[in-house]
mmCIF file of the N, C-alpha and C atoms, coordinates in Angstrom:
data_MODEL
# 
_entry.id   MODEL 
# 
loop_
_atom_site.group_PDB 
_atom_site.id 
_atom_site.type_symbol 
_atom_site.label_atom_id 
_atom_site.label_alt_id 
_atom_site.label_comp_id 
_atom_site.label_asym_id 
_atom_site.label_entity_id 
_atom_site.label_seq_id 
_atom_site.pdbx_PDB_ins_code 
_atom_site.Cartn_x 
_atom_site.Cartn_y 
_atom_site.Cartn_z 
_atom_site.occupancy 
_atom_site.B_iso_or_equiv 
_atom_site.pdbx_formal_charge 
_atom_site.auth_seq_id 
_atom_site.auth_comp_id 
_atom_site.auth_asym_id 
_atom_site.auth_atom_id 
_atom_site.pdbx_PDB_model_num 
ATOM 1   N N  . MET A 1 1  ? 0.817  -1.197 0.000  1.00 0.00 ? 1  MET A N  1 
ATOM 2   C CA . MET A 1 1  ? 0.000  0.000  0.000  1.00 0.00 ? 1  MET A CA 1 
ATOM 3   C C  . MET A 1 1  ? 0.862  1.264  0.000  1.00 0.00 ? 1  MET A C  1 
ATOM 4   N N  . ALA A 1 2  ? 1.832  1.322  0.886  1.00 0.00 ? 2  ALA A N  1 
ATOM 5   C CA . ALA A 1 2  ? 2.659  2.521  1.000  1.00 0.00 ? 2  ALA A CA 1 
ATOM 6   C C  . ALA A 1 2  ? 3.826  2.456  0.012  1.00 0.00 ? 2  ALA A C  1 
ATOM 7   N N  . ASP A 1 3  ? 4.165  3.594  -0.551 1.00 0.00 ? 3  ASP A N  1 
ATOM 8   C CA . ASP A 1 3  ? 5.289  3.698  -1.477 1.00 0.00 ? 3  ASP A CA 1 
ATOM 9   C C  . ASP A 1 3  ? 6.433  4.441  -0.807 1.00 0.00 ? 3  ASP A C  1 
ATOM 10  N N  . ILE A 1 4  ? 7.652  4.072  -1.185 1.00 0.00 ? 4  ILE A N  1 
ATOM 11  C CA . ILE A 1 4  ? 8.833  4.763  -0.675 1.00 0.00 ? 4  ILE A CA 1 
ATOM 12  C C  . ILE A 1 4  ? 9.076  5.979  -1.556 1.00 0.00 ? 4  ILE A C  1 
ATOM 13  N N  . VAL A 1 5  ? 9.186  7.165  -0.932 1.00 0.00 ? 5  VAL A N  1 
ATOM 14  C CA . VAL A 1 5  ? 9.468  8.393  -1.660 1.00 0.00 ? 5  VAL A CA 1 
ATOM 15  C C  . VAL A 1 5  ? 10.629 9.117  -0.975 1.00 0.00 ? 5  VAL A C  1 
ATOM 16  N N  . GLY A 1 6  ? 11.346 9.906  -1.749 1.00 0.00 ? 6  GLY A N  1 
ATOM 17  C CA . GLY A 1 6  ? 12.432 10.707 -1.214 1.00 0.00 ? 6  GLY A CA 1 
ATOM 18  C C  . GLY A 1 6  ? 11.969 12.128 -0.963 1.00 0.00 ? 6  GLY A C  1 
ATOM 19  N N  . LEU A 1 7  ? 12.615 12.791 -0.022 1.00 0.00 ? 7  LEU A N  1 
ATOM 20  C CA . LEU A 1 7  ? 12.325 14.194 0.248  1.00 0.00 ? 7  LEU A CA 1 
ATOM 21  C C  . LEU A 1 7  ? 13.527 15.020 -0.195 1.00 0.00 ? 7  LEU A C  1 
ATOM 22  N N  . GLN A 1 8  ? 13.254 16.011 -1.048 1.00 0.00 ? 8  GLN A N  1 
ATOM 23  C CA . GLN A 1 8  ? 14.302 16.820 -1.660 1.00 0.00 ? 8  GLN A CA 1 
ATOM 24  C C  . GLN A 1 8  ? 14.232 18.245 -1.130 1.00 0.00 ? 8  GLN A C  1 
ATOM 25  N N  . CYS A 1 9  ? 15.374 18.807 -0.748 1.00 0.00 ? 9  CYS A N  1 
ATOM 26  C CA . CYS A 1 9  ? 15.456 20.182 -0.263 1.00 0.00 ? 9  CYS A CA 1 
ATOM 27  C C  . CYS A 1 9  ? 15.106 21.142 -1.400 1.00 0.00 ? 9  CYS A C  1 
ATOM 28  N N  . THR A 1 10 ? 14.295 22.158 -1.100 1.00 0.00 ? 10 THR A N  1 
ATOM 29  C CA . THR A 1 10 ? 13.883 23.102 -2.142 1.00 0.00 ? 10 THR A CA 1 
ATOM 30  C C  . THR A 1 10 ? 14.966 24.131 -2.444 1.00 0.00 ? 10 THR A C  1 
ATOM 31  N N  . GLU A 1 11 ? 15.945 24.296 -1.552 1.00 0.00 ? 11 GLU A N  1 
ATOM 32  C CA . GLU A 1 11 ? 16.993 25.293 -1.782 1.00 0.00 ? 11 GLU A CA 1 
ATOM 33  C C  . GLU A 1 11 ? 18.195 24.717 -2.520 1.00 0.00 ? 11 GLU A C  1 
ATOM 34  N N  . CYS A 1 12 ? 18.742 23.602 -2.036 1.00 0.00 ? 12 CYS A N  1 
ATOM 35  C CA . CYS A 1 12 ? 19.957 23.056 -2.655 1.00 0.00 ? 12 CYS A CA 1 
ATOM 36  C C  . CYS A 1 12 ? 19.675 21.851 -3.555 1.00 0.00 ? 12 CYS A C  1 
ATOM 37  N N  . LYS A 1 13 ? 18.417 21.387 -3.607 1.00 0.00 ? 13 LYS A N  1 
ATOM 38  C CA . LYS A 1 13 ? 17.981 20.262 -4.448 1.00 0.00 ? 13 LYS A CA 1 
ATOM 39  C C  . LYS A 1 13 ? 18.662 18.949 -4.080 1.00 0.00 ? 13 LYS A C  1 
ATOM 40  N N  . ASP A 1 14 ? 19.088 18.795 -2.838 1.00 0.00 ? 14 ASP A N  1 
ATOM 41  C CA . ASP A 1 14 ? 19.729 17.581 -2.361 1.00 0.00 ? 14 ASP A CA 1 
ATOM 42  C C  . ASP A 1 14 ? 18.681 16.665 -1.743 1.00 0.00 ? 14 ASP A C  1 
ATOM 43  N N  . ARG A 1 15 ? 18.737 15.376 -2.050 1.00 0.00 ? 15 ARG A N  1 
ATOM 44  C CA . ARG A 1 15 ? 17.793 14.412 -1.479 1.00 0.00 ? 15 ARG A CA 1 
ATOM 45  C C  . ARG A 1 15 ? 18.362 13.911 -0.153 1.00 0.00 ? 15 ARG A C  1 
ATOM 46  N N  . ASN A 1 16 ? 17.691 14.265 0.946  1.00 0.00 ? 16 ASN A N  1 
ATOM 47  C CA . ASN A 1 16 ? 18.217 13.977 2.268  1.00 0.00 ? 16 ASN A CA 1 
ATOM 48  C C  . ASN A 1 16 ? 17.472 12.882 3.013  1.00 0.00 ? 16 ASN A C  1 
ATOM 49  N N  . TYR A 1 17 ? 16.191 12.728 2.796  1.00 0.00 ? 17 TYR A N  1 
ATOM 50  C CA . TYR A 1 17 ? 15.368 11.829 3.601  1.00 0.00 ? 17 TYR A CA 1 
ATOM 51  C C  . TYR A 1 17 ? 14.552 10.899 2.712  1.00 0.00 ? 17 TYR A C  1 
ATOM 52  N N  . VAL A 1 18 ? 14.188 9.744  3.285  1.00 0.00 ? 18 VAL A N  1 
ATOM 53  C CA . VAL A 1 18 ? 13.326 8.763  2.627  1.00 0.00 ? 18 VAL A CA 1 
ATOM 54  C C  . VAL A 1 18 ? 12.202 8.444  3.598  1.00 0.00 ? 18 VAL A C  1 
ATOM 55  N N  . THR A 1 19 ? 10.960 8.355  3.088  1.00 0.00 ? 19 THR A N  1 
ATOM 56  C CA . THR A 1 19 ? 9.812  8.076  3.934  1.00 0.00 ? 19 THR A CA 1 
ATOM 57  C C  . THR A 1 19 ? 8.787  7.262  3.160  1.00 0.00 ? 19 THR A C  1 
ATOM 58  N N  . LEU A 1 20 ? 7.790  6.758  3.883  1.00 0.00 ? 20 LEU A N  1 
ATOM 59  C CA . LEU A 1 20 ? 6.699  6.000  3.278  1.00 0.00 ? 20 LEU A CA 1 
ATOM 60  C C  . LEU A 1 20 ? 5.457  6.876  3.183  1.00 0.00 ? 20 LEU A C  1 
ATOM 61  N N  . VAL A 1 21 ? 4.747  6.786  2.045  1.00 0.00 ? 21 VAL A N  1 
ATOM 62  C CA . VAL A 1 21 ? 3.533  7.559  1.835  1.00 0.00 ? 21 VAL A CA 1 
ATOM 63  C C  . VAL A 1 21 ? 2.459  6.620  1.299  1.00 0.00 ? 21 VAL A C  1 
ATOM 64  N N  . ASN A 1 22 ? 1.270  6.671  1.900  1.00 0.00 ? 22 ASN A N  1 
ATOM 65  C CA . ASN A 1 22 ? 0.135  5.901  1.428  1.00 0.00 ? 22 ASN A CA 1 
ATOM 66  C C  . ASN A 1 22 ? -0.503 6.664  0.263  1.00 0.00 ? 22 ASN A C  1 
ATOM 67  N N  . LYS A 1 23 ? -0.363 6.155  -0.938 1.00 0.00 ? 23 LYS A N  1 
ATOM 68  C CA . LYS A 1 23 ? -0.837 6.851  -2.138 1.00 0.00 ? 23 LYS A CA 1 
ATOM 69  C C  . LYS A 1 23 ? -2.362 6.872  -2.248 1.00 0.00 ? 23 LYS A C  1 
ATOM 70  N N  . LYS A 1 24 ? -3.047 5.955  -1.562 1.00 0.00 ? 24 LYS A N  1 
ATOM 71  C CA . LYS A 1 24 ? -4.505 5.948  -1.608 1.00 0.00 ? 24 LYS A CA 1 
ATOM 72  C C  . LYS A 1 24 ? -5.091 7.095  -0.798 1.00 0.00 ? 24 LYS A C  1 
ATOM 73  N N  . LYS A 1 25 ? -4.446 7.473  0.292  1.00 0.00 ? 25 LYS A N  1 
ATOM 74  C CA . LYS A 1 25 ? -4.953 8.534  1.154  1.00 0.00 ? 25 LYS A CA 1 
ATOM 75  C C  . LYS A 1 25 ? -4.350 9.901  0.832  1.00 0.00 ? 25 LYS A C  1 
ATOM 76  N N  . ALA A 1 26 ? -3.120 9.927  0.339  1.00 0.00 ? 26 ALA A N  1 
ATOM 77  C CA . ALA A 1 26 ? -2.427 11.186 0.058  1.00 0.00 ? 26 ALA A CA 1 
ATOM 78  C C  . ALA A 1 26 ? -2.743 11.633 -1.368 1.00 0.00 ? 26 ALA A C  1 
ATOM 79  N N  . THR A 1 27 ? -3.362 12.803 -1.500 1.00 0.00 ? 27 THR A N  1 
ATOM 80  C CA . THR A 1 27 ? -3.698 13.311 -2.828 1.00 0.00 ? 27 THR A CA 1 
ATOM 81  C C  . THR A 1 27 ? -2.670 14.328 -3.311 1.00 0.00 ? 27 THR A C  1 
ATOM 82  N N  . LYS A 1 28 ? -2.068 15.069 -2.374 1.00 0.00 ? 28 LYS A N  1 
ATOM 83  C CA . LYS A 1 28 ? -1.057 16.063 -2.735 1.00 0.00 ? 28 LYS A CA 1 
ATOM 84  C C  . LYS A 1 28 ? 0.334  15.530 -2.432 1.00 0.00 ? 28 LYS A C  1 
ATOM 85  N N  . LYS A 1 29 ? 1.354  16.184 -2.998 1.00 0.00 ? 29 LYS A N  1 
ATOM 86  C CA . LYS A 1 29 ? 2.721  15.806 -2.700 1.00 0.00 ? 29 LYS A CA 1 
ATOM 87  C C  . LYS A 1 29 ? 3.072  16.220 -1.280 1.00 0.00 ? 29 LYS A C  1 
ATOM 88  N N  . LEU A 1 30 ? 3.856  15.393 -0.633 1.00 0.00 ? 30 LEU A N  1 
ATOM 89  C CA . LEU A 1 30 ? 4.244  15.608 0.754  1.00 0.00 ? 30 LEU A CA 1 
ATOM 90  C C  . LEU A 1 30 ? 5.232  16.767 0.856  1.00 0.00 ? 30 LEU A C  1 
ATOM 91  N N  . GLU A 1 31 ? 5.013  17.661 1.817  1.00 0.00 ? 31 GLU A N  1 
ATOM 92  C CA . GLU A 1 31 ? 5.917  18.780 2.095  1.00 0.00 ? 31 GLU A CA 1 
ATOM 93  C C  . GLU A 1 31 ? 6.154  18.849 3.590  1.00 0.00 ? 31 GLU A C  1 
ATOM 94  N N  . LYS A 1 32 ? 7.421  18.848 3.998  1.00 0.00 ? 32 LYS A N  1 
ATOM 95  C CA . LYS A 1 32 ? 7.772  18.922 5.410  1.00 0.00 ? 32 LYS A CA 1 
ATOM 96  C C  . LYS A 1 32 ? 8.933  19.866 5.599  1.00 0.00 ? 32 LYS A C  1 
ATOM 97  N N  . SER A 1 33 ? 8.973  20.507 6.760  1.00 0.00 ? 33 SER A N  1 
ATOM 98  C CA . SER A 1 33 ? 10.116 21.339 7.122  1.00 0.00 ? 33 SER A CA 1 
ATOM 99  C C  . SER A 1 33 ? 11.089 20.453 7.882  1.00 0.00 ? 33 SER A C  1 
ATOM 100 N N  . LYS A 1 34 ? 12.252 20.186 7.282  1.00 0.00 ? 34 LYS A N  1 
ATOM 101 C CA . LYS A 1 34 ? 13.245 19.288 7.868  1.00 0.00 ? 34 LYS A CA 1 
ATOM 102 C C  . LYS A 1 34 ? 14.603 19.974 7.844  1.00 0.00 ? 34 LYS A C  1 
ATOM 103 N N  . PHE A 1 35 ? 15.538 19.439 8.623  1.00 0.00 ? 35 PHE A N  1 
ATOM 104 C CA . PHE A 1 35 ? 16.894 19.982 8.652  1.00 0.00 ? 35 PHE A CA 1 
ATOM 105 C C  . PHE A 1 35 ? 17.684 19.455 7.465  1.00 0.00 ? 35 PHE A C  1 
ATOM 106 N N  . CYS A 1 36 ? 18.309 20.360 6.731  1.00 0.00 ? 36 CYS A N  1 
ATOM 107 C CA . CYS A 1 36 ? 19.159 19.998 5.600  1.00 0.00 ? 36 CYS A CA 1 
ATOM 108 C C  . CYS A 1 36 ? 20.617 20.114 6.044  1.00 0.00 ? 36 CYS A C  1 
ATOM 109 N N  . PRO A 1 37 ? 21.364 18.995 6.090  1.00 0.00 ? 37 PRO A N  1 
ATOM 110 C CA . PRO A 1 37 ? 22.751 19.069 6.524  1.00 0.00 ? 37 PRO A CA 1 
ATOM 111 C C  . PRO A 1 37 ? 23.649 19.831 5.550  1.00 0.00 ? 37 PRO A C  1 
ATOM 112 N N  . LYS A 1 38 ? 23.299 19.861 4.280  1.00 0.00 ? 38 LYS A N  1 
ATOM 113 C CA . LYS A 1 38 ? 24.112 20.581 3.292  1.00 0.00 ? 38 LYS A CA 1 
ATOM 114 C C  . LYS A 1 38 ? 23.940 22.092 3.445  1.00 0.00 ? 38 LYS A C  1 
ATOM 115 N N  . CYS A 1 39 ? 22.689 22.558 3.661  1.00 0.00 ? 39 CYS A N  1 
ATOM 116 C CA . CYS A 1 39 ? 22.416 23.987 3.856  1.00 0.00 ? 39 CYS A CA 1 
ATOM 117 C C  . CYS A 1 39 ? 22.753 24.419 5.279  1.00 0.00 ? 39 CYS A C  1 
ATOM 118 N N  . GLY A 1 40 ? 22.607 23.509 6.243  1.00 0.00 ? 40 GLY A N  1 
ATOM 119 C CA . GLY A 1 40 ? 22.887 23.819 7.631  1.00 0.00 ? 40 GLY A CA 1 
ATOM 120 C C  . GLY A 1 40 ? 21.743 24.511 8.352  1.00 0.00 ? 40 GLY A C  1 
ATOM 121 N N  . LYS A 1 41 ? 20.512 24.363 7.832  1.00 0.00 ? 41 LYS A N  1 
ATOM 122 C CA . LYS A 1 41 ? 19.349 24.997 8.453  1.00 0.00 ? 41 LYS A CA 1 
ATOM 123 C C  . LYS A 1 41 ? 18.091 24.225 8.091  1.00 0.00 ? 41 LYS A C  1 
ATOM 124 N N  . HIS A 1 42 ? 16.987 24.555 8.739  1.00 0.00 ? 42 HIS A N  1 
ATOM 125 C CA . HIS A 1 42 ? 15.702 23.938 8.429  1.00 0.00 ? 42 HIS A CA 1 
ATOM 126 C C  . HIS A 1 42 ? 15.138 24.570 7.156  1.00 0.00 ? 42 HIS A C  1 
ATOM 127 N N  . THR A 1 43 ? 14.782 23.715 6.196  1.00 0.00 ? 43 THR A N  1 
ATOM 128 C CA . THR A 1 43 ? 14.212 24.173 4.939  1.00 0.00 ? 43 THR A CA 1 
ATOM 129 C C  . THR A 1 43 ? 13.021 23.293 4.587  1.00 0.00 ? 43 THR A C  1 
ATOM 130 N N  . LEU A 1 44 ? 12.250 23.724 3.607  1.00 0.00 ? 44 LEU A N  1 
ATOM 131 C CA . LEU A 1 44 ? 11.109 22.960 3.134  1.00 0.00 ? 44 LEU A CA 1 
ATOM 132 C C  . LEU A 1 44 ? 11.618 21.828 2.237  1.00 0.00 ? 44 LEU A C  1 
ATOM 133 N N  . HIS A 1 45 ? 11.167 20.609 2.514  1.00 0.00 ? 45 HIS A N  1 
ATOM 134 C CA . HIS A 1 45 ? 11.504 19.443 1.717  1.00 0.00 ? 45 HIS A CA 1 
ATOM 135 C C  . HIS A 1 45 ? 10.234 18.941 1.044  1.00 0.00 ? 45 HIS A C  1 
ATOM 136 N N  . LYS A 1 46 ? 10.317 18.702 -0.272 1.00 0.00 ? 46 LYS A N  1 
ATOM 137 C CA . LYS A 1 46 ? 9.174  18.231 -1.037 1.00 0.00 ? 46 LYS A CA 1 
ATOM 138 C C  . LYS A 1 46 ? 9.426  16.811 -1.529 1.00 0.00 ? 46 LYS A C  1 
ATOM 139 N N  . GLU A 1 47 ? 8.327  16.115 -1.780 1.00 0.00 ? 47 GLU A N  1 
ATOM 140 C CA . GLU A 1 47 ? 8.379  14.735 -2.247 1.00 0.00 ? 47 GLU A CA 1 
ATOM 141 C C  . GLU A 1 47 ? 8.941  14.661 -3.659 1.00 0.00 ? 47 GLU A C  1 
ATOM 142 N N  . CYS A 1 48 ? 9.827  13.685 -3.884 1.00 0.00 ? 48 CYS A N  1 
ATOM 143 C CA . CYS A 1 48 ? 10.343 13.410 -5.219 1.00 0.00 ? 48 CYS A CA 1 
ATOM 144 C C  . CYS A 1 48 ? 10.441 11.901 -5.376 1.00 0.00 ? 48 CYS A C  1 
ATOM 145 N N  . LYS A 1 49 ? 10.693 11.425 -6.542 1.00 0.00 ? 49 LYS A N  1 
ATOM 146 C CA . LYS A 1 49 ? 10.778 9.974  -6.777 1.00 0.00 ? 49 LYS A CA 1 
ATOM 147 C C  . LYS A 1 49 ? 12.116 9.419  -6.381 1.00 0.00 ? 49 LYS A C  1 
# 
């Protein structure tokens, strides 16, 4: 049921995190504020393949 998706930083475009998303319940792309080790600060991370 759940698919593995990566979370990509919107500032440096680096893929930092991997998470599971239930595609049947989630209609929009996942967006979370997470810490980016490359930028050194909390930034918005969006779902990518």
